[in-house]
N, C-alpha and C positions, 0 to 999 in steps of 0.2 A: 627655330625662331627664338630669340632672346626676349626677356622682359622689356628691354629698351626698345626693341623692334615693335613689340605689340603696342606700347604706349605711343611711339612715334606714328604708327599707322592710325591710331585713334585720333591723335592731335591733328593729323592732316585730313582725315575723312569727315570729322564732325563739322568744321566750317564749310566744307564743300557741300555736304548734305543740306546744311542750313541755307546756303545760297540758292541751291537748286529748288528747295521747297518754297523759298520766298518768291522766286520767279514764277513758279506755277500758281501760287495763291494770288499773286498780283494780277494775273491774267484771268483767273476764274472768279474771284470775289475780292476786289481790292478793299472793301469795307471791313472784312474780317481778317485781313492780312496780319495785323498786329497781334490779334488774339492767337491765331494759329502759330505765328512765329514763337510766341512765348511758350506755347505748349510744346512745340518742337524743341526749343532750347532746353526745357526741363527734361524732355525725353532723351535728348542728346547727352545731357549731363549724367543722367542715370546710366546710359549706355557706356559712357566713358569710364565711369566709376567701376562698372562691371568688367570692363576690359582691364582695369588696373588690378582687380582681384584675379582675373585670369592670368595676368602677367606674373603675379606672385606665385600662383600655383604652378605655372609652367617653368618658373625659374628655380624650383627647389633643388633640382639636381645639381646645377652649377654652384648654387649656394653651399650645398653640403660638401661638394668636392673642394671648394676653396676653404671652407671653414675647418675641415678636418684634415688639412694637409695634403690633399690630393689635387692633381692637375689633370685636365682633359685635353687630349691632342688627337684630332681627327677621329673623334668618337671613342677613343680608347683611353683608359685611365692609367695613370702611373703615379708612383710616389713623388711627392714634392721633395726637392732637395733639402729644403729647410721647412720645419713645421712652423705654421703661422703663429704669431704671438698670442692670438686669441684661441688657439687650439687648446682644448681642455684635456690634459693628460693626468691621470691619477697614478702616482707612483705605487708600485706593488709593495704592500707591506709583507705579510707572510702568506696570505691566503690567495688561492687561485680560484678562478671563477668557473662557472658551470659549463657543462657541455651537453647540450641537447642536440640530438642529431638531426633533424631535418629542419632547416630553418627556412623557412620559406618563406621563413619565411616565411620560401618560399616561406615565409614561415607561415609558411606562416599561416597557414590555414589549418593545419592539422595539430591536434593536441598530442598525437602520438608520433614521435619522430625517431628515426634511426640514424646514427652518425655514419658517415663514410669511414671506411677502415683504411688506415695507413700502415703499410707493411715495410716501408723503406727506412724508417727511423727507429732506433732503439729507445727504450723508456727513458734513458738518461740524456737523450739528445735535446730535450727541451730545456730551455734556460730562461733567464730573466728577460732576454730580448732576442727575437728572431730577426734575421736579416731579410732584406727585400727578396733575395733569391730563394730563401727557405719558404717564405710565404707564397711566392709565386709557384714553387714546386707543389704546394698543397692546393692552391687555387689557380691553376694555369689559365683558365678561361673566364675568370671573374672580372667584370668591369663595374666599378662602383656606381657609375652613372645609370646602370641598368637595374640596380637594387631598389626595392621599395622600402620606405620607412615603416617601422613597426608602430602599432597603435598602443604600445605599452612601454614602460621603462623599468618594470620589475617582472620577474618570472621565477617560477619554481621548477625544479629539475629532479626527476627520479630516474635511476639507472637500473637496468636489468641485463641479464645474460641473453644474448641473441639465441632464440630457439627456433624461430620460423622465419626463413628468408622468403620474401615475396618478390616476384619478378612480373612486371607489366611490360610485355614485349613492345607494345605500341608506343609506350611513353616511359622512358627510363627515369624521368623526374618524379614519377609517382612512387610512393613508398608506403608500405603497410606492414613492415616487419613487426614481429612480436617477440617478447622475451619472457623468461621465467626468473624466479628469484632463488639463487643458490643459498647455501647455509651462510649465516652471518660470519664475519671475520675478515673478509677481503677489504683492504683499504683502497679507496678510489680517490685519486687526486684530479681535480677539475681546474683548468686554467682558463681564465678569460683574458684574451689578448686584444690590444688595440691594432686594428688593421693598418692604420696610418703609419705607425712607427715600429710595430712589432714588440712593444713592451707589454708586460703583464699588468693588467689592471687590478686583478684580484685572484686569489687562490683559495680553494676550499677543499676539505677532505671529508669524505662520507663513506658509507658502505651501501650494499644493495637494498637495505631496508629503510634507509633514511632518505629524506627529501631535502634538497638544498634550496635556499631561496636567495635571490639576488635582487636587491632593491635600489631604487633611486639612481639608476645609471645616468651618467651625464650624456649629453649629445655626443655622438661619435659612431664609428663603424667598428664592429666587434666580431670575433669568432672564438670558438672554444676548442680545447683539446682535453681529452680524457685519458688518464693513465691508470692502469691497474695491473699488478704483477700477475702473469699468467694469461693476460688478454692482449689482443691487438690494440694498438692505439686508435682511439676514435676521435674524430673531429667533426665539427658542424659542416654540413654539406655545402654551405655558402655563408659568407659573412652577412651580417645584417646591420641595419641602420637604426639608431635611436635618434629621433628628432622631436623635441618637445612641442613643436607646432602641430604634430599629428598624434600626440599621446592623449589617450582618454584618462581622465582623472581616476586615480585609485584602481587602475586596471592592472591585473597580474596574469600573465600567460602561463598556464601549466604545460610543461614539456616533459616528454619521457624519451629516454635513450636506451639503445641496446648496444652492448659491446660484445665482441666475439672472442671466445677462447682460442688460444694459440693452436691447440691440438684438437679442435672441434671436428666432429665427423657428421656429415649431413646425408640425407637420403638423396636419391636421384630426383630430378625435377618431376613434379606431378601436378595434375589438376584435381579438383574435387567436384564430384557430381552427386546431387541429392535426388533420391527417388522415393516416391510415396506409392506403396502398393505396386511396385514394379514400373511405374511411369515417372518420367522426369517431373520434378517439382518446379513449376515456373513462377517467376515474378514474386518471389518471397524474399523478405529481408532476413538474412541469416547472420547470427553472431558466431564467429569462428573463435574457438577457445583453445589455448595451448597450455599444457601443464606437464610437469615431470614427475617421475616416480617418487622422488625424495620429498616432494611437498605438493601433493595433488590439490590441496585447498588454496594454494596461492597461484592464481593463474591470471593471464591477460587475455583480452578479447578485442575483436574489431569487427566492423560490419561489412557485409557483402550482400549482393543481390543475385538471385539465380536467374539465368537466361532461359530461353525457350527449351533448351536441352537439359536444364537442371544444373549447369556448371556455375561455379561462383565467379562473379564479376565484380570489379571494383568500380563504384560510382564516383564521378566527380563532375562538378559544374563549372562551366566557363561561359561568361556573358549570357547568363540565364538559359543556357542550353545544357541538357543532360548528356553525359558521355559514359559509356560502360566499356570496360576493358577486361579481357580474360585474365584471370590471376593464375600464376604458376608458383609452386611452393617447393622448398627444400626444408625438411624437418630434421632437427638435431637428434642424434641417437639418444635414446632414453626418454624422449618426450612423446606426448600423445596429443591427439586432436579430438575435440567434440564440437557440436554445434547446438544452438538454440534457434528456433524458428519464430519470427514475428513476436518476440518477447515472451514466448511460452516458457514456463519454468522447466519443462522437460529437456533433458540433454540427450543427444544421440552421438554415439561413437563414430568417428571416421575410420573405416576399415582400410588397412593398408593392403594394396594389391600388387601383384607382380607385373604391373603395367604403368603407363604414365597417367592413369586415372584411378584415383582412390574414391571409394563409394560410401555414401551414407544411405542406408536402407531403412525406411520407416514403414511400419505396417499398422493400420487402424484396427 
């Protein structure tokens, strides 16, 4: 239903409702007919105004597609042949923009994100403008009409080396990867692209210990690409929309990304079980920590919950309902895992086993 359809339905229904109400009141109490009609008219006006606001909300998708050079056909989105005159495109100066990896977004809910890894293009394949075909190769299943607008127009980005891969078999869209920080010296280039025409909006350079910040983005649809010598190319798992009608004032979203070394070696996939005094530890919040031998004091962590058998599960909420999914891991060679339980300062080592279950044993 389009905004025009919504308004048209309201314009037809309001007089019909008024007419029916007047007939009923005339038969029941003719003396109060005028007063009741006035009240009904006021109520109808309020209802009609509410429908107008509803129409504006329902129409944001088509508005964004038209505004940012996109067209929608049969529910699928494609590039417009010509960018609209009011399309805001910032020409790239020298800087490239950020690359946080899971945007979801979706962004968009998680402050820790990991970029998808692209193995098909070399480091020098990225240029000042990408073609429609190149963007479609990166995002073959993306339809802009299905993307949600972000509540921010500025964000910070920190990048780490992928150390712990996380797999949620029930839902591949969930991501909880963790990274570590290697020795300084690696130069990382981050490009921010316009999804509409493939041009670079901004380019920035950083290293693993510095944080990038991108501020005051114009309305548009964006995605990121991360390049670093010796690492696979990373890019945001989905494009994202900036629309100032949905932006909260002075809001900045912190994002983190993990990029994977070209020659990285990881363990076989495993689960983690937590036991206390030989019995599974149930229903506890666990902080999983990853670190490497070269810098054990610089680590990253993320939260899990233990199930009735003591296994780590990833929690997420949809429509006010709680969901728990079993987490499976692959650990980078040279890295180690610890946990903390319910905010306790004590750390417990995760013991590597010759099976698909690694163990944490706690004794009182």
